[in-house]
C-alpha positions in Angstrom: -13.1 15.0 -19.0 -10.5 12.2 -18.9 -9.6 11.3 -15.2 -6.3 12.4 -13.6 -4.5 9.9 -11.1 -3.8 11.4 -8.2 -1.6 10.5 -5.1 -3.7 9.9 -2.4 -2.0 9.7 1.3 -1.9 11.1 4.8 -1.8 14.4 5.4 1.0 16.0 7.3 0.9 19.5 9.1 2.2 21.3 6.1 -0.7 20.4 4.0 -2.8 22.1 6.8 -2.8 25.5 5.0 -3.7 24.2 1.3 -6.2 21.6 3.3 -7.8 25.0 5.1 -8.6 26.6 2.0 -10.4 23.7 0.2 -12.5 23.8 3.8 -12.9 27.4 3.3 -14.8 27.1 -0.2 -17.3 24.4 1.8 -18.4 27.2 5.1 -20.9 29.1 4.8 -20.1 31.7 7.3 -16.4 32.8 7.7 -16.6 33.1 11.3 -16.9 29.0 11.0 -13.2 29.0 9.6 -10.5 27.6 11.6 -7.4 29.5 12.4 -4.2 27.6 11.5 -2.9 27.5 15.1 -6.3 25.7 16.0 -6.4 23.7 12.7 -2.5 22.4 13.8 -4.1 21.5 17.7 -7.0 19.6 16.1 -4.5 17.9 13.6 -2.0 16.8 16.3 -5.3 15.3 18.4 -6.9 13.6 15.4 -2.8 11.9 14.9 -3.4 10.9 18.3 -6.6 8.3 17.6 -4.7 5.1 16.2 -7.6 4.7 13.4 -8.8 8.1 12.4 -7.0 10.2 9.8 -6.8 13.2 7.5 -6.0 12.3 3.6 -4.8 14.6 1.1 -5.3 14.0 -2.8 -2.4 15.7 -4.3 -2.0 16.0 -8.0 2.3 17.2 -9.2 2.6 17.8 -5.4 -0.6 19.8 -4.7 -3.4 19.3 -2.9 -6.3 18.9 -5.1 -8.8 16.8 -2.2 -8.9 15.9 1.5 -10.9 14.0 3.1 -10.9 12.0 6.7 -11.6 8.7 7.5 -12.6 7.2 11.2 -12.4 3.2 10.9 -13.8 2.7 14.5 -14.4 -0.4 16.6 -17.3 -1.7 17.7 -19.0 -3.9 20.6 -21.9 -4.5 18.1 -21.9 -6.4 14.6 -19.3 -9.4 16.4 -17.0 -6.8 17.4 -16.7 -5.7 13.3 -15.6 -2.3 12.9 -17.2 0.6 11.1 -16.0 3.2 8.5 -17.0 6.8 8.4 -16.0 9.3 6.1 -16.0 13.0 6.8 -15.6 16.3 5.1 -14.9 15.3 1.6 -13.4 18.2 -0.8 -12.6 18.4 -4.3 -10.9 21.8 -5.3 -13.8 23.1 -7.9 -10.9 23.5 -10.7 -10.1 19.9 -10.4 -13.7 18.2 -10.0 -15.0 16.5 -12.8 -11.6 14.9 -13.4 -12.0 11.2 -11.0 -10.3 13.0 -7.7 -13.4 12.4 -6.1 -13.9 9.0 -6.9 -9.9 7.8 -6.3 -10.4 9.6 -2.6 -13.6 6.9 -2.2 -11.9 4.4 -3.5 -9.4 4.9 -1.9 -11.7 5.2 1.6 -13.6 1.8 0.7 -10.2 0.3 -0.3 -9.1 1.0 3.3 -12.3 0.2 5.1 -12.5 -3.4 3.5 -8.4 -4.3 4.7 -9.5 -3.3 7.8 -12.6 -5.7 7.7 -15.1 -2.6 8.6 -18.7 -4.1 7.7 -20.0 -0.7 6.4 -18.6 2.5 5.4 -20.6 5.8 5.9 -20.8 9.2 4.7 -23.3 12.2 5.5 -24.1 14.7 2.9 -26.2 18.0 3.1 -30.1 17.5 1.5 -29.3 20.4 -0.9 -26.4 18.3 -2.3 -28.1 16.6 -5.3 -24.5 16.2 -7.5 -22.5 15.1 -4.7 -25.8 12.2 -3.6 -25.4 11.4 -7.7 -21.6 11.0 -7.2 -21.7 8.9 -4.1 -24.6 6.7 -5.5 -22.3 6.1 -8.7 -19.6 4.9 -6.3 -22.3 2.3 -4.7 -23.3 4.1 -1.7 -26.6 3.6 -1.3 -29.5 5.8 0.8 -29.7 3.9 4.3 -31.9 4.9 7.1 -31.8 9.0 7.9 -29.2 11.2 9.3 -30.3 13.3 12.3 -28.1 16.6 13.7 -28.4 18.5 16.8 -26.7 22.1 17.5 
């Protein structure tokens, strides 16, 4: 399939219903879904951080993908910042059209501009297709990701 050009921009409160719809497709348990009111509160808090942003990818003003990017300061690594990308999702009907690639290149570019020494992400072990996608963009497996619930 041919690559479609997406516009990637910071999300606004008006984008939250579309973003929540994308995230709902990732959740395995409906009880995990966040309400729109709660999402507005969390989004306001995210926007209060200096370098933590929620982005959306749009095609003809329709939200077709989203991700969050945190660029954080470090005391280690000579004070060089690092980036963390989270909650990457592309609408199923738009997958395979280059949207995810454009989103990740955007995140990599933001990190490069900020002088980050690395950009990291975590992916569920079961998501082998996602792993191949990230590897195709130059991400390499590095260490282990641990979770405590």
